[in-house]
C-alpha positions as a Markdown table, in Angstrom:
| # | Residue | x | y | z |
|---|---|---|---|---|
| 1 | Met | 42.9 | 34.3 | -1.5 |
| 2 | Gln | 39.3 | 34.6 | -0.5 |
| 3 | Met | 36.3 | 33.5 | -2.5 |
| 4 | Pro | 33.8 | 36.2 | -3.4 |
| 5 | Tyr | 30.6 | 36.1 | -1.4 |
| 6 | Asp | 28.3 | 35.5 | -4.5 |
| 7 | Arg | 30.4 | 32.4 | -5.4 |
| 8 | Val | 30.0 | 31.0 | -1.9 |
| 9 | Leu | 26.2 | 31.5 | -2.1 |
| 10 | Glu | 26.1 | 29.8 | -5.6 |
| 11 | Ile | 28.0 | 26.7 | -4.3 |
| 12 | Val | 25.8 | 26.5 | -1.2 |
| 13 | Gly | 22.6 | 26.9 | -3.3 |
| 14 | Asn | 23.7 | 24.3 | -5.8 |
| 15 | Ser | 24.6 | 21.9 | -3.0 |
| 16 | Ala | 21.2 | 22.4 | -1.3 |
| 17 | Ala | 19.4 | 21.7 | -4.6 |
| 18 | Val | 21.3 | 18.4 | -5.1 |
| 19 | Leu | 20.7 | 17.4 | -1.5 |
| 20 | Thr | 17.0 | 18.2 | -1.8 |
| 21 | Ala | 16.7 | 16.0 | -4.8 |
| 22 | Ile | 18.5 | 13.1 | -3.1 |
| 23 | Val | 16.3 | 13.4 | 0.0 |
| 24 | Ala | 13.1 | 13.5 | -2.1 |
| 25 | Thr | 14.1 | 10.5 | -4.1 |
| 26 | Phe | 14.9 | 8.5 | -1.0 |
| 27 | Gly | 11.6 | 9.6 | 0.6 |
| 28 | Tyr | 9.6 | 8.5 | -2.5 |
| 29 | Gly | 11.4 | 5.2 | -2.6 |
| 30 | Arg | 10.7 | 4.5 | 1.0 |
| 31 | Tyr | 7.1 | 5.5 | 0.7 |
| 32 | His | 6.6 | 3.2 | -2.4 |
| 33 | Phe | 8.4 | 0.3 | -0.7 |
| 34 | Glu | 6.2 | 0.6 | 2.4 |
| 35 | Arg | 3.0 | 0.5 | 0.2 |
| 36 | Val | 4.2 | -2.6 | -1.6 |
| 37 | Leu | 5.1 | -4.2 | 1.7 |
| 38 | Lys | 1.7 | -3.5 | 3.2 |
| 39 | Arg | -0.1 | -4.9 | 0.1 |
| 40 | Arg | 1.9 | -8.1 | 0.3 |
| 41 | Gln | 1.3 | -8.4 | 4.0 |
| 42 | Leu | -2.5 | -8.0 | 3.5 |
| 43 | Glu | -2.5 | -10.6 | 0.6 |
| 44 | Ala | -0.5 | -13.1 | 2.7 |
| 45 | His | -2.8 | -12.6 | 5.7 |
| 46 | Leu | -6.0 | -13.1 | 3.7 |
| 47 | Arg | -4.5 | -16.1 | 1.9 |
| 48 | Glu | -3.6 | -17.7 | 5.2 |
| 49 | Glu | -7.1 | -16.9 | 6.7 |
| 50 | Lys | -8.8 | -18.4 | 3.7 |
| 51 | Ala | -6.7 | -21.6 | 3.8 |
| 52 | Ala | -7.1 | -22.1 | 7.6 |
| 53 | Arg | -10.7 | -21.3 | 8.2 |
| 54 | His | -14.0 | -22.7 | 6.9 |
| 55 | Asp | -15.7 | -19.2 | 6.8 |
| 56 | Gly | -14.1 | -18.3 | 3.4 |
| 57 | Gly | -11.5 | -16.0 | 4.9 |
| 58 | Arg | -13.7 | -12.9 | 4.6 |
| 59 | Arg | -12.5 | -10.1 | 6.9 |
| 60 | Thr | -13.8 | -6.6 | 7.6 |
| 61 | Val | -11.6 | -3.6 | 7.5 |
| 62 | Leu | -11.7 | -3.3 | 11.2 |
| 63 | Gln | -10.6 | -6.9 | 11.7 |
| 64 | Leu | -7.7 | -6.3 | 9.2 |
| 65 | Met | -6.8 | -3.1 | 11.0 |
| 66 | Ala | -6.5 | -4.9 | 14.3 |
| 67 | Arg | -4.7 | -7.9 | 13.0 |
| 68 | Leu | -2.2 | -6.2 | 10.7 |
| 69 | Arg | -1.7 | -3.0 | 12.7 |
| 70 | Met | -2.5 | -0.8 | 9.8 |
| 71 | Thr | -4.7 | 2.3 | 9.6 |
| 72 | Gln | -8.0 | 2.2 | 7.7 |
| 73 | Gly | -6.4 | 4.1 | 4.9 |
| 74 | Asp | -3.5 | 1.7 | 4.6 |
| 75 | Val | -5.9 | -1.3 | 4.5 |
| 76 | Leu | -8.1 | 0.2 | 1.9 |
| 77 | Asp | -5.1 | 1.4 | -0.2 |
| 78 | Ala | -3.5 | -2.1 | -0.1 |
| 79 | Ala | -6.7 | -3.9 | -0.8 |
| 80 | Phe | -7.8 | -1.8 | -3.8 |
| 81 | Arg | -4.4 | -1.8 | -5.4 |
| 82 | Ser | -4.1 | -5.6 | -5.1 |
| 83 | Arg | -5.3 | -7.9 | -7.9 |
| 84 | Lys | -5.4 | -10.8 | -5.5 |
| 85 | Val | -7.8 | -9.3 | -3.0 |
| 86 | Arg | -11.5 | -9.1 | -3.8 |
| 87 | Ala | -13.9 | -6.6 | -2.1 |
| 88 | Gly | -17.4 | -7.6 | -1.1 |
| 89 | Glu | -20.1 | -6.5 | 1.2 |
| 90 | Ala | -21.6 | -7.9 | 4.4 |
| 91 | Ala | -25.4 | -7.4 | 4.6 |
| 92 | Asp | -27.6 | -7.0 | 7.6 |
| 93 | Asp | -30.9 | -8.9 | 8.1 |
| 94 | Leu | -32.7 | -6.5 | 5.8 |
| 95 | Gly | -30.2 | -6.9 | 3.0 |
| 96 | Arg | -28.6 | -3.5 | 3.4 |
| 97 | Met | -24.8 | -3.2 | 3.2 |
| 98 | Glu | -23.5 | -3.3 | 6.8 |
| 99 | Asp | -19.7 | -3.6 | 6.2 |
| 100 | Leu | -17.0 | -3.8 | 3.6 |
| 101 | Val | -15.2 | -7.1 | 3.6 |
| 102 | Phe | -12.1 | -8.4 | 1.7 |
| 103 | Glu | -11.1 | -11.9 | 0.8 |
| 104 | Tyr | -8.2 | -13.5 | -1.1 |
| 105 | Ala | -9.3 | -14.3 | -4.6 |
| 106 | Asp | -8.5 | -18.0 | -5.5 |
| 107 | Asp | -8.9 | -17.1 | -9.2 |
| 108 | Ala | -6.3 | -14.3 | -9.1 |
| 109 | Val | -4.0 | -14.5 | -12.1 |
| 110 | Ala | -0.3 | -13.9 | -11.8 |
| 111 | Leu | 0.7 | -10.5 | -13.1 |
| 112 | Asp | 3.0 | -10.3 | -16.1 |
| 113 | Pro | 5.9 | -8.3 | -14.7 |
| 114 | Gly | 6.2 | -6.4 | -17.9 |
| 115 | Arg | 2.6 | -5.2 | -17.8 |
| 116 | Arg | 1.7 | -2.2 | -15.7 |
| 117 | Arg | -1.6 | -1.6 | -14.1 |
| 118 | Gln | -3.6 | 1.1 | -15.9 |
| 119 | Phe | -5.8 | 3.6 | -14.1 |
């Protein structure tokens, strides 16, 4: 007994739809996990720099890119999503903003796990 052609196509199509959903869910999960990992890596690095040095632990985006091996977009994304990292500016001799710097915030409050960040 042979299955009709339209039934085979229906089974293949449904299987492809399920497989696409599984792959998309896995991809999103991995993307989100990597973002959280990069944010935590940035926070830990800035916390260590602040504790180890007398300069306040302020680091430019370029310094963080080199040290953490992240792209500029990754550093900015991780820093601006973190509640433990504070952004500031480095000024030149005339008082104009020369560079964007980040530092670990000592006064960072622990997040309530039940409270989500609102945008």
